[in-house]
KOLLOLUM-34177 format. One line per field, with one value per atom (N, C-alpha, C): residue in three letters; x, y, z. Coordinates in steps of 0.001 Angstrom, whole numbers, plus 524288, in hexadecimal, padded with zeros to 5 digits. Example, Ala and Ser with C-alpha at 12.3 -4.5 7.8 and 13.67 -1.06 7.14 Angstrom:
2
rest <- ALA/ALA/ALA/SER/SER/SER
east <- 83386/8300C/83390/83232/83566/83264
north <- 7E9C6/7EE6C/7F31C/7F736/7FBDC/8001E
up <- 81E78/81E78/81E78/81BA8/81BE4/81EBE
// end
This chain:
81
rest <- UNK/UNK/UNK/UNK/UNK/UNK/UNK/UNK/UNK/UNK/UNK/UNK/UNK/UNK/UNK/UNK/UNK/UNK/UNK/UNK/UNK/UNK/UNK/UNK/UNK/UNK/UNK/UNK/UNK/UNK/UNK/UNK/UNK/UNK/UNK/UNK/UNK/UNK/UNK/UNK/UNK/UNK/UNK/UNK/UNK/UNK/UNK/UNK/UNK/UNK/UNK/UNK/UNK/UNK/UNK/UNK/UNK/UNK/UNK/UNK/UNK/UNK/UNK/UNK/UNK/UNK/UNK/UNK/UNK/UNK/UNK/UNK/UNK/UNK/UNK/UNK/UNK/UNK/UNK/UNK/UNK/UNK/UNK/UNK/UNK/UNK/UNK/UNK/UNK/UNK/UNK/UNK/UNK/UNK/UNK/UNK/UNK/UNK/UNK/UNK/UNK/UNK/UNK/UNK/UNK/UNK/UNK/UNK/UNK/UNK/UNK/UNK/UNK/UNK/UNK/UNK/UNK/UNK/UNK/UNK/UNK/UNK/UNK/UNK/UNK/UNK/UNK/UNK/UNK/UNK/UNK/UNK/UNK/UNK/UNK/UNK/UNK/UNK/UNK/UNK/UNK/UNK/UNK/UNK/UNK/UNK/UNK/UNK/UNK/UNK/UNK/UNK/UNK/UNK/UNK/UNK/UNK/UNK/UNK/UNK/UNK/UNK/UNK/UNK/UNK/UNK/UNK/UNK/UNK/UNK/UNK/UNK/UNK/UNK/UNK/UNK/UNK/UNK/UNK/UNK/UNK/UNK/UNK/UNK/UNK/UNK/UNK/UNK/UNK/UNK/UNK/UNK/UNK/UNK/UNK/UNK/UNK/UNK/UNK/UNK/UNK/UNK/UNK/UNK/UNK/UNK/UNK/UNK/UNK/UNK/UNK/UNK/UNK/UNK/UNK/UNK/UNK/UNK/UNK/UNK/UNK/UNK/UNK/UNK/UNK/UNK/UNK/UNK/UNK/UNK/UNK/UNK/UNK/UNK/UNK/UNK/UNK/UNK/UNK/UNK/UNK/UNK/UNK
east <- 9D953/9D927/9DE02/9DCB1/9E0F7/9E3C4/9E19D/9E450/9E9AD/9E9B4/9EEF0/9F2DE/9F141/9F524/9F69D/9F2B9/9F42F/9F81E/9F7B2/9FB3B/A00A6/A008F/A05A2/A087D/A05B5/A07BD/A0A55/A0702/A0916/A0E2B/A0EAA/A12F5/A17EA/A16B4/A1B3C/A1CE7/A1942/A1AA6/A1DA6/A1BC3/A1ECD/A248F/A2500/A2A86/A2E37/A2B9B/A2EC2/A3030/A2C42/A2D05/A31A6/A3155/A3561/A3AAB/A3B25/A4007/A4241/A3F47/A4077/A429D/A4042/A416D/A44EA/A46EF/A4A10/A4857/A433C/A4034/A3FFB/A40A1/A408D/A3B17/A3830/A32B9/A2F19/A2AA5/A25BA/A22D3/A21E7/A1F2C/A1945/A1776/A11C2/A1122/A0D3C/A0B32/A05BF/A04D1/A002F/9FE4E/9F8F3/9F6B9/9F14A/9EFFB/9EAA8/9E7B9/9E331/9DFCE/9DAB7/9D9DC/9D505/9D04A/9CC2E/9C733/9C4E1/9C61D/9C408/9C80B/9CC35/9D087/9CEFB/9CAEB/9C92B/9CD50/9CFC0/9D36C/9D137/9D0B0/9CEB4/9D384/9D374/9D79D/9D8E9/9D58B/9D71C/9D9EE/9D8D7/9DB2D/9E037/9E11F/9E5C9/9E9A5/9E84A/9EABB/9ECCF/9E8D8/9EA33/9EEE4/9EDC7/9F18C/9F741/9F73F/9FC29/9FEC7/9FB99/9FE0C/9FFE7/9FD8B/9FF24/A0434/A0438/A089F/A0D4B/A0CEA/A1187/A1507/A133C/A16E9/A1AD8/A1A22/A1DDF/A2255/A21C7/A2626/A2897/A2D8A/A2FA8/A2F39/A2FE1/A2F79/A2A10/A2676/A2099/A1E3E/A20A5/A1E08/A1B53/A1DBC/A1B88/A1849/A175A/A1520/A0F42/A0DBB/A083D/A05B5/A0138/9FDFA/9F9AE/9F9CA/9F5DF/9F2E2/9EDA8/9EA4F/9E673/9E637/9E292/9DF23/9DA37/9D609/9D53E/9D56C/9D522/9D10C/9CF5C/9CC25/9CEF6/9CC8C/9CF8B/9CFA9/9D293/9D32B/9D83B/9DBA5/9E126/9E327/9E7C6/9EA15/9EFD4/9F167/9F5E9/9F94C/9FE6E/A0213/A03BC/A01A8/A0294/A072B/A08CD/A0DFC/A1023/A1534/A1866/A1CB3/A1C00/A2090/A243B/A2903/A2CB4/A31A4/A34C6/A396E/A3D70
north <- 69731/69C91/69EF1/6A30A/6A5F0/6A9BD/6AAF7/6AE02/6AC35/6A6DC/6A4DB/6A513/6A493/6A55D/6AAF2/6AE3D/6B3F7/6B558/6B30C/6B38B/6B11F/6AD3A/6AA83/6AE27/6B03B/6B407/6B916/6BACE/6BF97/6BE50/6B9BA/6B7F8/6B7D2/6B591/6B534/6BA78/6BE80/6C383/6C637/6C56A/6C742/6C574/6C03B/6BDAB/6C08D/6C149/6C3D7/6C95A/6CCB1/6D148/6D1EE/6CEC4/6CE2C/6CD36/6C9D9/6C8DA/6CD85/6CFD6/6D47E/6D90D/6D9AF/6DDFA/6DBCC/6D6ED/6D4E3/6D58E/6D41C/6D4D2/6CF5C/6CF0A/6C9A0/6C8A3/6CC79/6CC26/6CFA7/6CE10/6D0E6/6D20F/6D651/6D849/6D8E4/6DBA0/6DCBA/6DCDF/6DA3B/6D99F/6DC58/6E06B/6E2E0/6E209/6DFFB/6DF28/6E194/6E30A/6E4C5/6E036/6DF91/6DB60/6DE02/6DDAF/6DFE7/6DCFE/6DF97/6DDB5/6D995/6DAB1/6D7BD/6D351/6D25D/6CEFB/6C926/6C8B4/6C31D/6C00B/6C31A/6C169/6C0F4/6BCE9/6BCAA/6BD95/6C2CD/6C49C/6C146/6BEBA/6BB51/6B68A/6B4A0/6B00D/6B1A9/6B638/6B84F/6B8A1/6BB90/6BBD9/6B6A6/6B2F1/6AE02/6AB17/6ABA6/6A97B/6AC18/6B0E5/6B39C/6B1FD/6B1CC/6B08A/6AAD3/6A789/6A1EC/6A17A/6A41A/6A3AD/6A60B/6AAF0/6ADE4/6AAF7/6A6E2/6A443/6A10F/6A054/69CD6/6A009/6A556/6A8D2/6AC41/6ABCA/6AE63/6B49F/6B6C5/6BCC9/6BE95/6BB84/6BD17/6BAC2/6B7E2/6B4CC/6B80A/6BC60/6C03B/6C4DF/6C51C/6C905/6C981/6CECC/6D023/6D1AA/6CF3E/6D0B4/6D49C/6D8C6/6DCB3/6DD65/6DCE6/6DD56/6E18D/6E47D/6E8F0/6E77F/6E7A1/6E6CF/6EC29/6EB57/6F01B/6EE95/6F2B8/6F21F/6EEBF/6EC1A/6E998/6E3E3/6E142/6DBD9/6D9A7/6DC74/6DB37/6D9F1/6D739/6D649/6D8CA/6DCE4/6DF84/6DFB6/6DECE/6DF0C/6E4A5/6E6AB/6EC4A/6EE63/6EB64/6EC5D/6E832/6E808/6E3C1/6E694/6E545/6E74F/6E348/6E3C4/6DFBF/6E1EE/6DE4C/6DF80/6DC33
up <- C9731/C99A1/C9719/C939D/C90FC/C9444/C98CB/C9CB7/C9E0E/C9E8F/CA010/C9BD0/C96F5/C9305/C920B/C9322/C9359/C97AF/C9C18/CA09A/C9F43/C9D02/C9B19/C96E8/C9355/C8F95/C922F/C964C/C991E/C9BFB/C9E65/CA172/C9D7A/C98C6/C9504/C9363/C92C4/C9179/C95A8/C9A8E/C9EF4/C9F2C/C9EAF/C9F0B/C9AE7/C95FE/C9234/C9365/C956F/C9704/C9B98/C9F12/CA2D9/CA0CA/C9D35/C9AB4/C97BD/C9506/C9201/C958A/C99CF/C9D22/CA1FB/CA19B/CA5F3/CAB46/CAB9D/CB066/CB2CD/CB858/CBA95/CBCDD/CBD9B/CBFD0/CBD8E/CBC63/CBB38/CBFE7/CC0DE/CC5A4/CC4F5/CC126/CBFEC/CBA2E/CB8B4/CB36A/CB30C/CAFC9/CAF64/CA9EB/CA9BD/CA47D/CA408/C9F8A/C9E84/C9BEB/C9DDD/C9B5B/C9996/C9471/C92AB/C9448/C9548/C971C/C9323/C8E12/C89A7/C8853/C8B12/C89BA/C8AB0/C8D38/C8E5A/C9208/C958B/C9952/C9EDB/CA148/CA673/CA9FA/CACE0/CAF63/CB407/CB685/CBAF4/CB8DC/CB48D/CB22C/CAFFC/CADDD/CAC14/CB091/CB4AB/CB99E/CBC03/CBBEC/CBE7D/CBAD6/CB5FB/CB1BB/CB255/CB33F/CB384/CB87C/CBCC3/CC1BB/CC1F0/CBEE8/CBEEB/CBB67/CB6C3/CB37B/CB4DA/CB7A3/CB97E/CBCBB/CBF86/CC3A4/CC01F/CBBB9/CB891/CB68B/CB749/CB4F5/CB926/CBA12/CBE38/CBE93/CBA38/CB9E1/CBA87/CB994/CBA5B/CBF25/CC196/CC646/CCA3C/CCB41/CCF8A/CCCF4/CC7F9/CC595/CC70D/CC7DC/CC8E4/CC38D/CC30A/CBDFF/CBF6C/CBC7E/CBD62/CB862/CB8EE/CB404/CB46F/CAFDA/CAFB0/CAAEC/CAC4D/CA7D5/CA4BB/C9FA2/C9C40/C981F/C9535/C90E0/C8C8E/C8994/C8515/C8566/C81AB/C81AF/C8119/C83FE/C8403/C8956/C8942/C8DFA/C8CFD/C902E/C8F60/C9401/C92FA/C96EC/C96FE/C9BEA/C9C66/C9EE2/CA2D4/CA5AB/CA847/CA86F/CAB4A/CAE8C/CB3D4/CB76B/CB882/CB76E/CB81E/CBB3D/CBDB3/CC015/CBDC3
// end
């Protein structure tokens, strides 16, 4: 299931962003998933929710996914404190 590795990569990116911006908590993560990206959204969400528990700053983050045309996975917005 490549969705889990995508979720792990996203968590790594979020940890880096939190460090750069000196944030202690990620509140909301918005991503755009292309309909042709080959990503099963339920599996990606499950993977994100499973992996986020291992990282303090992301532990309570809410993932919001918007399906868009195309074949990309794009980190659209991160709200942090």
